[in-house]
C-alpha positions as CSV (number, residue, x, y, z in Angstrom):
1,M,-56.7,42.7,50.6
2,P,-60.3,41.3,50.3
3,W,-61.0,42.5,53.9
4,F,-60.0,46.0,52.9
5,V,-62.6,46.0,50.0
6,A,-65.2,44.6,52.4
7,V,-64.6,47.4,54.9
8,L,-64.8,50.0,52.1
9,L,-68.1,48.6,50.9
10,L,-69.5,49.0,54.4
11,V,-67.9,52.3,55.4
12,V,-68.2,54.4,52.2
13,P,-72.0,54.3,52.0
14,I,-72.3,55.3,55.6
15,V,-69.9,58.2,55.1
16,E,-71.7,59.3,52.0
17,I,-75.1,59.3,53.7
18,Y,-73.7,61.2,56.6
19,V,-72.2,63.9,54.3
20,I,-75.3,64.2,52.2
21,I,-77.4,64.6,55.4
22,Q,-75.1,67.3,56.7
23,I,-75.0,69.2,53.4
24,G,-78.8,68.8,53.2
25,Q,-79.2,70.4,56.7
26,V,-77.1,73.4,55.7
27,I,-78.4,74.2,52.2
28,G,-81.7,72.2,52.2
29,G,-83.0,69.0,50.7
30,W,-83.8,70.0,47.1
31,P,-80.6,72.0,46.6
32,T,-78.6,69.0,47.8
33,V,-80.4,66.7,45.3
34,G,-79.9,69.3,42.6
35,L,-76.2,69.6,43.4
36,L,-75.8,65.8,43.2
37,L,-77.5,65.7,39.8
38,I,-75.3,68.5,38.5
39,E,-72.2,66.8,39.8
40,S,-73.3,63.5,38.0
41,A,-74.0,65.3,34.7
42,L,-70.7,67.2,34.9
43,G,-68.9,63.9,35.7
44,A,-70.6,62.1,32.8
45,W,-69.5,64.8,30.3
46,L,-66.0,64.9,31.7
47,I,-65.7,61.1,31.5
48,K,-66.8,61.1,27.9
49,R,-64.3,63.9,26.9
50,E,-61.3,62.5,28.9
51,G,-62.1,58.9,27.9
52,R,-62.1,59.8,24.2
53,R,-58.7,61.7,24.7
54,A,-57.3,58.7,26.5
55,W,-58.5,56.3,23.8
56,N,-57.0,58.4,21.1
57,A,-53.7,58.6,22.9
58,L,-53.7,54.8,23.4
59,R,-54.3,54.2,19.7
60,T,-51.6,56.7,18.7
61,S,-49.0,55.1,21.0
62,T,-49.8,51.6,19.7
63,Q,-49.7,52.7,16.1
64,T,-46.3,54.3,16.6
65,G,-44.9,51.2,18.2
66,R,-44.1,52.5,21.7
67,M,-45.2,51.0,25.0
68,P,-48.5,52.7,26.1
69,G,-47.7,52.7,29.9
70,K,-48.9,56.2,30.6
71,E,-51.9,55.8,28.3
72,L,-53.0,52.6,30.0
73,A,-52.6,54.2,33.4
74,D,-54.7,57.1,32.3
75,A,-57.4,54.8,30.9
76,A,-57.5,52.9,34.2
77,L,-57.7,56.1,36.2
78,I,-60.5,57.4,34.0
79,L,-62.4,54.2,34.4
80,V,-62.2,54.2,38.2
81,G,-62.8,57.9,38.4
82,G,-65.8,57.6,36.1
83,T,-67.3,54.9,38.3
84,L,-66.8,57.1,41.4
85,L,-68.3,60.1,39.6
86,L,-71.4,58.2,38.6
87,T,-71.9,56.9,42.1
88,P,-74.2,59.3,44.0
89,G,-72.3,61.1,46.8
90,F,-70.0,64.0,47.5
91,V,-67.0,62.0,48.9
92,T,-66.8,59.6,45.9
93,D,-67.2,62.6,43.6
94,I,-64.1,64.3,45.1
95,F,-62.0,61.2,44.4
96,G,-63.6,60.7,41.0
97,F,-62.7,64.3,39.9
98,F,-59.2,63.7,41.2
99,F,-58.8,60.7,39.0
100,V,-60.4,62.2,35.9
101,L,-59.4,65.8,35.7
102,P,-56.4,66.2,33.4
103,F,-54.4,68.5,35.8
104,T,-54.7,66.1,38.8
105,R,-54.4,62.8,36.9
106,P,-50.6,62.9,36.7
107,L,-50.4,63.0,40.5
108,A,-52.9,60.2,40.7
109,R,-50.8,58.3,38.1
110,K,-47.7,58.7,40.2
111,V,-49.5,57.4,43.3
112,L,-50.9,54.4,41.3
113,S,-47.5,53.5,39.8
114,A,-45.8,53.7,43.2
115,F,-48.5,51.5,44.8
116,L,-48.4,49.0,41.9
117,G,-44.6,48.9,41.9
118,R,-44.4,48.1,45.6
119,R,-47.2,45.6,45.2
120,I,-45.5,43.8,42.3
121,V,-42.1,43.8,44.0
122,S,-43.6,42.3,47.2
123,Q,-45.6,39.7,45.3
124,L,-42.4,38.6,43.4
125,G,-40.5,38.2,46.7
126,G,-38.5,41.4,46.7
127,N,-38.2,44.1,49.3
128,P,-41.0,46.6,48.8
129,I,-39.1,49.4,50.6
130,T,-35.8,49.2,48.6
131,G,-37.3,47.7,45.5
132,F,-34.5,45.1,45.2
133,M,-35.5,41.8,43.6
134,P,-33.8,38.5,44.2
135,G,-31.1,37.9,41.6
136,T,-30.9,41.4,40.4
137,Y,-27.6,43.4,40.1
138,R,-26.5,45.3,43.1
139,P,-23.4,47.6,42.9
140,P,-20.4,46.2,44.8
141,T,-19.7,47.6,48.2
142,A,-16.4,49.3,49.0
143,E,-15.1,46.1,50.6
144,Q,-16.1,43.9,47.6
145,A,-14.4,46.4,45.2
146,E,-11.2,46.3,47.4
147,N,-11.2,42.5,47.4
148,A,-11.6,42.5,43.6
149,R,-8.6,44.9,43.2
150,R,-6.5,42.7,45.5
151,T,-7.1,39.5,43.6
152,N,-6.1,41.2,40.3
153,D,-2.7,41.9,42.0
154,D,-2.1,38.2,42.6
155,I,-1.4,37.4,38.9
156,I,1.6,35.0,38.4
157,Q,3.6,35.4,35.2
158,G,4.4,32.1,33.5
159,E,4.2,29.8,30.5
160,V,1.6,27.2,29.9
161,I,3.0,23.9,28.6
162,D,0.6,21.7,26.7
163,P,1.5,18.0,26.8
164,D,0.1,17.5,23.3
165,D,2.4,20.1,21.9
166,R,5.4,17.6,21.4
167,P,7.2,16.8,18.2
168,K,5.8,13.8,16.4
169,D,9.0,11.7,16.7
170,Q,9.2,12.2,20.6
171,P,7.4,9.5,22.7
172,K,4.7,10.8,25.1
173,D,6.3,9.3,28.2
174,Q,9.6,11.1,27.5
175,P,10.0,14.7,28.9
176,K,10.1,17.6,26.4
177,P,13.7,19.0,25.9
């Protein structure tokens, strides 16, 4: 995973500069700078508003005693999206708005939870495709269910004789009448 981050730190600035130059050639230099400033200001306002909403939702869920899974995921997405929105560039702004906007955040949350779920399962030694963890319950196969049914048919009726259940006057070495 560290190599992936290193590649991103090299590739993203190059892509951002390329996109800024291409947009600057189409609409001009000053309008491009103005558009970047407007996007940053809009992103800062949106981060403040959505961050406050996420914080209030997190406080409410902890005060009511329920697990704040959705609220924590939203807070993490707003934090990452805010960082991307405050970074100058059009490509990072697209991803930042995707993470911060309230109508696209549920989709980003699903993607995040699926990614983290696979990552956790694989780190704990499970199968990231099926999600099965070692030692967890798996429903029996048809063959296992048939074997279990057959073993229940092999019950032998009888009586259990306890050797300590003899009358007091009978010696232990003598058989019970």
